[in-house]
C-alpha angles and dihedrals in degrees: 000000000000114000094197129088118223124202123205122195110199120212133194107333097012106089097145144018120241120215097036115145128199090023122189134164118235126198109209124196118214137180087245099056131259126340120242088268142336111301118247116221124192145119128278103196104311093335125102107229133188116197127194127179104224096212095042127246110320092016098274105157127076113224091257089051094053107115094226094172094053091046096052093039089052091049088051092046090056093051102258112162098177131037125197107198116201116206137175109225142177119241119241093183130067089224092058099074126189104274094037124114124227126197100199125207101189141039138208112201116219095161124115111170108056137091107241105178140058089214138084131075091091102336125088122190129164116197127189115255096170089121101024095186126066105250095206092050092045092053091051085054093051093052092044093051090048090052091048091059099255129144095237129184116210114221131353140142120279113205113209115210129188099236150142086161118064121244125286112240092250088054093048090053092047091052089050090053089051089060096252116156104190136013129214140155106230124035104078097073091047091055095045092050096043090054089053089049090048093242120143109241132198132169130222103199116195113203110219102166147356097259108233101293092086100069092179088063093050130238124303108279117181093221092060093042090054092051094055090041092061094058088043093054092057089049090049093052091052090049092049093051091050093048103048096064089060095053103075128118136040119326124246101186129100093250088083092062102030093127097048096103098013102089107095098172118099103257092225090060101052109112114256091231093053092048087056096043095051097037095118085059105032104025098103090052101045 
């Protein structure tokens, strides 16, 4: 039996995980408010899995409205060590066609209105985000996607924009000139917070369109996006099912000790309430 708890964050179109057994919903309180929805616990095969729909039941939260801190903190509180984040994205490269999967390895941040750290208010910590995705988890996702019959691209830069509007054509061309491969609205904050919480993080990016740079493919139209997304979600579910069985056992990556030398504040000066609030994240260091 697996001794590792896997978290799955579902994006647009992926609102539940098929195949879960012994399912129960769990309401988790956090110092940062409520998560997007109740977390769903169950078993996928022999693996303990926690699922959370990023945009809430019925897709109610805009990307900017998603309570990313509560979502990741709740996962940490339930003992999740690895998170697979599923995200619908636009393609900024001709070779990444709608229907393809991408396992990115870098980010560009174009958001401006979202809290992206657990720290502050008397506690300073600086983690390394040079490689924002867990390499070990990402490789498992690549192999699982290939076994699931997907056309999968290993690596690439995910540009995270604020939204909810799609890009202008000028922006889309600029992002391509920056070397970005796909564009989405959600995963950047999740990756930052997961690293602070010492959780391995990998993204399964589902290409649904060519953004608006590729005028021959037409502009982004939500009806066409949703049609492609429906097929992608089925592929994502197969990929996740193939991946979770390979993610058991202890971790040997740097994600598990990301905070070891990151806390700058004198331990004696950290407010007592903050120590208590962040105990699931900081407990072993304080």
